[in-house]
N, C-alpha and C positions, 0 to 999 in steps of 0.2 A: 221414976223418970217420965213415964207416959203422962202422969197427972200434971207434971209441970209444963208440958208442951203448950197448952192453951193459956197458961198463966203468964209465961214469959213474954209473949207478944203484947198482951194487955198491959203488963207492967211497963214494958218499954214505951208503949203509946202514952200511958199515964205520966211517965217521967218526962216525955217530950212536951206534953201539954203543961205540966207543972213548970218546966223551965221557961216555956213561952209565957205563961201567965206571970211568973215571977219577974221575968225581964221587963214586961210592961209596967209592973207595979214598982219595981226598984228604980228604974230609970225614968219613970213618969212619962212614958211614951203615949202620946195622944192617939185616940182611935183612928184619926185620919191617916196616920202613918203606919201604925201597927195595932190593930184592935186586939183586945184581950179575948180569951175564949168566951167569957160571958157575952161580950158584944157580938161575937159571931153567932152564938146560939140565939140571941135576941133577933138578929137579922134573919135567921132561918125561921124562927117562930112568927115573924111579921109577914113572911111571904112563903109559907111552906108549899102551897099548891103550885106557885110559879116555879120555884126551884126544883121540885120533884118532876114537873112537866119537862123542864129543860134537861134534867138528868136523864129522863126517858129518851129524849131526842138524841142526846150524846151516846147513850147506851146502844140505841138502835144503829146509829152510824158506825159505832165501834165494832159491834158484833157482826154486822153485815160485811164491813170491810175486812175484818179478821177472818171470817169464814171463807170469803172469796180468796184471800191471800193463802189460806191453808190449802185450798184446792189447787190453786195455780202453782204455789210453791212446791207441793208434793209432785205435781205433774212435771214441772221443769226439772226437779232433782232426779226423778226416775228416768226421764229422757236423757239427761246429760250423763248419768252414770252408766247408761246402756251403751254409750259410744264414747270412747276416749277422744276421737277426732272431733266430735261435736262438742264435747266439754271444752277442749282447748280453743275452739273457735268462738263459743258463745260465752264462756265464763268471763273473759275480759270485758265484754260488752255489758254484762250484768253488773260487774264491779263499777264500770264507768257510769252507768245509769244510777246506781245506788249512791254514788259520790255526789250527785247533783243535790244541792240543798233543797229540802222539801218546802222550806219557807218561800223559796223563789218559784217553786212550781205551783203553789196554792193559788196565786192570782191568775195564772194562766189557765188552770182548771176551771175557774169561774168563767173566763172568756170562752173556753171551749164547750163547757157543759151547762153553763148558766147558773143561776142561783138555785138554792134548794139543797137537798141531801146528796145528790149524785156526785158533785165534786168532792165532798167530804168523804164519802165512801171510797172513792178512787184514791184519795190521798192516804187514807188508812191502809188500803191495799198496797200502795207503793212503798210505804214505810215498813210494812210487815213482811213482805214477801221474801226479801233478801236473807234475813236470818233463818227463815224456814228452809230456803233452798240450801244454804251453806251447811246447816246442821244435818239436814236429811242426807245430803251428799256425803258428809263425813261419816254418818252412820252406815250408809249402804256400802261404803268402800272400806270399812274397818272390820269386816267379817274375818275372824281368824282362819288362817289357811288350814288348820286342823279340821275345822268344821266343813270346809269345802272338800277336803280329802274324804271325810266321813260320808258325805252325801254321794260322792262318786263311788265309794266302795259299796254303797247300798243301791247303786244303779238308779239314783234319783234323777229325774229329768231337770232341765234348767229351770222350768217353771216351778217345780216342787222345791228345788233348792232356794229359789228366790222367795217363795211364799213361806216356807217352813223354817228357813235359816236366816237369810239375809234381812228380811223385813223384821222379824222379831228381834234380831240382834241390833237393828238400827233404831228401834222404837225409843230407847232411852235418850239417844241423841236427838231424835225428832222432837221429843217433848221438851228437851232443853231449848231448842229453837222456838217452840211454841210459847214457852214461858217468857223468853226474851221478846218475842213478837207481840204477845198480848199486852205487855207493859208499854211497848211502843205504840200500840194501837190507840190507846187513850190520848197519847201525846199527839199523834197524827190527827185525830178528830178535833182536838182543841186548836191546833195550828190552823186547820181548815176553817173552824168556826170563827177564829179571830180575823182571818182574812175575809170571811164571808159571814158577818155576824147577823144572820137571819134566824138563828135559833141555836139552842144548845148551851152548855155551861160556859164554853169559851165566849159566846156572845154576851152572857151575863157578866163575865169579867170585864169585857170591853165597855159595855154600856154603863156598868156601875163605876168603872174608873173614870169615864167621862163625866159622870155626875158626882164624883168624889165620895161615893158611897163605899168606902173601903171595907166595912164589915160585911156588906153583901158580897163583894168580890171575894173576900176570904171564905165566906160560906160556900160559894161556888167552888173555890179551890179545895176546900175540905171534902166536898162531895166528890170531886174528881179523884182525890186521893183514895177515898173509900171505894169508889167504883173500880179504880185500877187494882187496888188490893184484892177486892172481891173476885175480879176476873182472874187474877193471877192464881189465887188459891183454888178457884174452880178448875183451872187447868191442872194444878197439882193434884187435886182430888181425882180427876179423870185419869191422870198418869198412875196414881196408886191403884186405881181400879183395874186398868188395862195392862199395866206393866209392873206387877208386884215384885218382880225379880230385879228391878232397876237398881235398888239400893245395894243388893248383894253384889251385882256386877261392879258398881262404883266402889264398894268396899274392898 
């Protein structure tokens, strides 16, 4: 079973590529509308330096915004779970802010912060922070009462109970929020780059669309998909390293 784990995702990806390639061949779809995989590969091979440079720009924006969202999200979650009154006062505000479409916020960030990477990083932060807050709060408030009684019977202080029981128990939920957030992070970066096409793979999609270079746009989209997948599985790897008991709890 362990040997099949890396094989199945590769098989799924190859099947998707085969369906895509077959559809373009069977229906005779022109590359202007839907390029075949060889057209996308050719577009990448024509400008590898340019595409990899823009991939690096998107990666930097994504990782920076995601890192800031992790810090801010954990801080907000810990603060809200420490006070029931504060949670009831602040959580509706967070929900209302999260419901604002980020596409509408992106142009305003350019007005407030100017061109460059700063508005893109802020948009990634805004789109990532809410799932981290919700997941962390759910984890911190789901500690079984039996564990709380055990800590009291051992005369553990509130700080010891928090660090040795509540936080470890919350980690699986925290990583669930991180996995959702890191997937959204790439989306946030692309939305910001489309609104402010000064760099990044989102800008490549916009500019290649304006020049009707569909294969180049698809090459950028494929790189975005690979980037998002790599970041997701990086978080999964960190989770397995830090929280090896998470699957046992889930089971």
